[in-house]
ZAKEPA-548566 format. One record per residue (C-alpha): x, y, z. Coordinates in steps of 0.02 Angstrom, whole numbers, padded with zeros to 5 digits, always signed. Each point is the difference from the previous one (the first is absolute). Layout:
XYZ
...
***
This chain:
+01681+01025-01672
-00012+00130+00111
+00011+00191-00052
-00149+00050-00095
-00090-00169+00037
-00180+00011+00095
-00075-00127+00131
-00143-00037+00062
-00052-00102+00162
-00160-00107+00063
-00002-00059+00171
-00106-00170+00040
-00034-00038+00191
+00044+00051+00167
+00065+00171+00072
+00177-00055+00000
-00006-00024-00181
-00060+00175-00035
+00144+00070+00116
+00125-00106-00093
-00060+00060-00169
+00006+00176+00053
+00182-00027+00045
+00035-00078-00163
-00079+00127-00096
+00109+00141+00086
+00151-00100-00036
-00035-00013-00191
-00039+00181-00012
+00164+00045+00093
+00080-00119-00138
-00070+00110-00148
-00167-00095-00030
-00164+00112-00035
-00138-00066+00109
-00164-00028-00084
-00163-00058+00040
-00037-00192-00013
-00146+00056-00129
+00121+00094-00118
+00123-00064-00138
+00168-00030+00092
+00174-00081-00037
+00002-00117+00145
-00157-00058+00100
+00026-00074+00181
-00123-00097+00086
+00031-00048+00176
-00095-00149+00050
-00090-00087+00143
-00035-00182+00012
-00111-00004+00154
-00148-00046-00102
-00039-00086-00174
-00071+00172-00054
+00172+00080+00012
+00080-00131-00116
-00149+00019-00126
+00004+00196+00008
+00187+00003-00045
-00034-00085-00158
-00137+00101-00047
+00106+00145+00037
+00140-00070-00127
-00127-00025-00135
-00060+00180+00016
+00174+00058-00017
+00019-00108-00163
-00150+00070-00073
+00056+00191+00040
+00196-00016-00020
+00057-00159-00073
+00164+00062-00020
+00024+00062+00202
+00114-00097+00112
-00110-00096+00133
+00069-00041+00175
-00076-00097+00121
+00066-00006+00189
-00077-00034+00154
-00080-00157+00099
-00063-00082-00145
+00165+00024-00098
+00096-00082+00147
-00117-00145+00008
-00030-00048-00181
+00142+00085-00099
-00005-00131-00136
-00196+00010-00025
+00011+00188-00016
+00153+00004-00116
-00107-00106-00123
-00146+00136+00001
+00002+00075-00182
+00064+00170+00014
+00096-00004+00168
+00197+00033-00032
+00073+00010+00179
-00052-00088+00162
+00085+00050+00159
-00013-00095+00171
+00012+00059+00166
+00182+00026+00012
+00008+00094-00172
-00148+00117+00021
+00107+00155+00061
+00119-00035-00144
-00123+00043-00132
+00095+00150-00069
+00158-00122-00027
-00105-00124-00075
-00076+00119-00123
+00171+00061-00067
+00012-00148-00133
-00174-00059-00013
-00062-00020-00184
-00170-00058-00061
+00015-00190-00008
-00114-00139-00041
+00012-00072+00192
+00014+00087+00151
+00170-00005+00091
-00011-00061+00180
+00110+00061+00143
-00055-00082+00163
+00095-00110+00123
-00070-00118+00135
-00090+00084+00145
+00129-00048+00122
+00129+00091-00087
-00104+00158+00025
+00071+00117+00128
+00030+00196+00043
-00137+00124+00026
-00045+00129-00132
-00094+00146+00087
-00141+00073-00103
-00145+00130+00014
-00129+00060-00099
-00035+00182-00043
-00162+00011-00103
-00083+00125+00113
+00100+00107+00118
-00128-00029+00147
+00025-00192+00039
+00147-00112-00045
+00017-00185+00019
+00178-00033+00071
+00070-00173-00018
+00100-00049+00156
-00002-00188-00007
-00005-00137-00143
-00015-00181-00020
-00089-00121+00140
+00071-00154+00114
-00183-00068+00019
-00057-00140-00094
-00191+00024-00007
-00076-00148-00104
-00089+00127-00127
+00141+00113-00026
+00133+00016-00147
+00080+00173+00060
+00162-00095+00094
+00020-00079-00172
-00006+00166-00083
+00082+00114+00119
+00115-00114+00109
+00055+00023+00182
-00067+00137+00114
+00121+00132-00009
+00001+00193+00050
+00078+00173-00017
+00087+00067+00141
-00079+00127+00118
+00110+00118-00059
-00035-00037-00189
-00179+00028+00045
+00022+00167+00081
+00097+00059-00146
-00131-00042-00118
-00119+00090+00107
+00108+00158-00002
-00002-00012-00188
-00196-00016-00005
-00020+00146+00134
+00094+00106-00121
-00106-00043-00138
-00167+00062+00079
-00071-00163+00066
-00103+00006+00159
-00037-00180+00026
+00095-00157-00021
-00062-00181+00001
+00127-00134+00049
-00011-00152-00112
+00079-00162-00004
-00042-00182-00041
+00001-00052+00176
+00025+00174+00071
+00005-00041+00198
+00154-00132-00048
+00092+00169-00035
+00181-00012+00078
+00077-00145-00082
+00172+00052-00094
-00023+00066-00181
+00082-00159-00058
-00128-00111+00054
+00080-00072+00159
-00092-00079+00136
+00077+00113+00134
-00111+00149+00050
+00096+00165+00009
-00135+00109+00035
-00196-00010+00026
-00158+00072-00067
-00030+00085+00178
+00169+00085-00010
-00031+00067-00168
-00165+00075+00046
+00072+00081+00157
+00132+00076-00104
-00127+00065-00130
-00112+00088+00124
+00154+00098+00044
+00015+00068-00174
-00007+00185-00007
+00005+00021-00198
-00171+00055-00021
-00083-00180-00037
-00163+00016+00101
-00075-00184-00004
+00072-00171-00013
-00106-00150-00041
+00032-00191+00024
-00067-00078-00162
-00018-00169+00062
+00068-00108+00148
-00024-00176+00050
-00095-00028+00164
+00131-00105+00068
+00116+00145-00032
-00112+00118+00051
+00068+00015+00181
-00095+00097+00157
+00150+00106+00012
-00029+00063-00189
-00188+00030+00034
+00043+00099+00162
+00127+00115-00088
-00118+00036-00160
-00146+00045+00147
+00132+00132+00063
+00072+00063-00162
-00037+00162-00085
+00075-00050-00165
-00062-00193-00020
-00177-00003-00043
-00126-00095+00090
-00023-00132-00143
+00058-00179-00005
-00023-00119-00151
+00013-00183+00074
-00012-00140-00112
-00118-00143+00062
-00018-00116-00153
-00131-00107+00094
-00106-00006+00152
+00002-00175+00028
+00146-00082+00091
-00012-00157-00120
+00032+00096-00150
+00135+00108+00084
+00083-00157+00043
-00017-00067-00183
+00077+00175-00056
+00152-00006+00114
-00044+00163+00088
+00096+00029+00148
-00141+00051+00115
-00178-00051+00052
-00154+00096-00020
+00008+00027+00193
+00160+00112-00006
-00091+00084-00145
-00141+00041+00119
+00130+00057+00137
+00095+00125-00114
-00168+00079-00071
-00056+00016+00189
+00142+00086+00049
+00009+00112-00141
-00174+00061+00037
+00027+00019+00183
+00144+00113-00023
-00050+00081-00157
-00201-00007-00010
-00008+00107-00167
+00144-00114-00094
-00037-00067-00163
+00046-00178-00027
+00000-00093-00160
-00007-00176-00035
+00070-00117-00133
-00098-00165-00030
-00001-00134-00131
-00155-00091-00042
-00010-00188-00085
+00171-00063+00062
-00002-00203-00027
-00094-00082+00143
-00102+00156+00034
-00180-00072+00039
-00158+00096+00021
+00033-00004+00190
+00170+00061-00013
-00048+00143-00099
-00148+00036+00121
+00120+00005+00133
+00105+00128-00092
-00157+00099-00033
-00067+00001+00169
+00171+00038+00077
+00026+00155-00112
-00178+00055+00026
+00031-00002+00190
+00165+00082-00006
+00025+00198+00022
+00090+00022-00168
-00025+00133-00129
+00013-00082-00184
+00064-00162-00085
+00107-00023-00151
-00081-00173-00058
+00089-00114-00116
-00059-00164-00090
+00117-00132+00008
+00097-00046-00157
+00116-00153-00026
+00186+00054-00013
+00121-00126-00068
+00132-00068+00119
-00098+00038+00148
-00051-00135+00130
-00198+00061-00015
+00005-00040-00187
-00013-00178+00036
-00115+00002+00146
-00169-00079-00006
-00147+00025-00006
-00004+00147-00134
-00131+00132+00026
-00102+00026-00153
+00024+00168-00081
-00169+00071+00014
-00012-00055+00190
+00168+00108+00013
-00084+00143-00083
-00160-00001+00098
+00111-00003+00159
+00102+00149-00076
-00163+00105-00026
-00073-00039+00183
+00165+00062+00077
+00012+00157-00105
-00178+00045+00045
+00053-00016+00183
+00147+00106-00023
-00128+00133-00080
-00096-00010+00156
+00151+00010+00109
+00065+00147-00083
-00154+00089+00002
-00016-00025+00191
+00164+00040+00033
-00020+00175-00086
-00172+00028+00085
+00087-00011+00170
+00096+00147-00046
-00128+00122-00067
-00008+00158+00073
+00182-00002+00066
+00145+00109-00065
+00159-00080-00069
+00142+00047-00100
-00013-00044-00184
+00151-00009-00123
-00063+00050-00171
+00071-00073-00164
+00046+00099-00163
-00112-00131-00104
-00144+00090-00066
-00138-00109-00071
-00151+00089-00077
+00035+00156+00103
+00007-00112+00163
+00142-00022+00114
+00034-00134+00138
+00085-00016+00158
+00020-00111+00150
-00016+00027+00180
+00127-00060+00122
-00098-00154+00028
-00028-00028-00173
-00169+00059-00039
-00016+00062-00196
-00061+00183-00005
-00059+00075-00179
-00036+00177-00028
+00008+00121-00158
+00182+00030-00059
+00090+00146+00085
+00176+00034-00045
+00043+00070+00176
-00054-00173+00088
+00126-00099-00108
+00129-00091+00112
-00064+00091+00160
-00075-00061+00161
-00150+00080+00028
-00117-00006+00141
-00156-00079-00063
-00177-00048+00074
-00062-00160-00057
***
């Protein structure tokens, strides 16, 4: 079923999922499918799932029910992390026709050839240990900024995380492969590329999940910095503090193309909790990283991931985290409320933090994030910085970001779209 058939996609979760969905969409269009919006009636619906939180699982089920009401005869395909972790559970959801695990996601077109509406979902998923190979992908929804996947999988074993079970070993594109994608993106008019991966700083392990490191993330950014294709900006999406080396910080400080913006997962400001989480650093290392960035790049934007309500997190532990973050020269927080995930060490840890307490702690850190972001923006008031404006228009307003990730809004002007404009903040 290809020629004349229509297909619609929906993505849950991270920027990596968005880049993969975008690539799948282009592949299916090249195979003769007509792309439709997810809210329209289509012959095939594909949901690319996440399973970092319980909400993502629930949202997947809700989306299937919505499709059932809107287009009961349409095919429903579920792929992504949730599909790899719980294929049987998903196949039993009424209305699901096909479940594709991590190894089969990019074979979607082939699986659709002979798919018929059935009473139960077909499963194509293998054990995660068997997943190897790297499929490069990138998003092109808005020419301005694209998310380019350069690494996949993770060899870490954090006690709260299902991602290694859903995506397999750490493996990467080659530097040559990344440069080829950059060339394609430049020819499409893209001005900014955000490098993404599951564990981005671990870039360089061969594309078959081998332990042997063939190239390094530092080598990658050095090569990207030399590109002449018309890409004006590169950003590093998220990098573990133990993999963010001084040489990477020094390189970004001296680069014209790499933006003064780091997103560095912390997860907890308590060393006790970091140990329970099986993180590969302690808060002292995190403090050093932030201090060195601010020493070399005072105007740098620093984002932080943090989890509240991890098993065993007492009021004292949370106070440690809050005060640690309050005292750090950071710009914003992404706050996650811990949720139990099957097949993780943390799922059996005690004592469990009550849900209302988790929610209160989340609220406290989100308020802190708001204050941090306001303070960071205020520090740059009166400065002139380059803003790259996006094409999206909402109620006559367009948005763009400075080099150091301060959001700017202004009445829509066509001539600003995908342009770097000197802007007084």
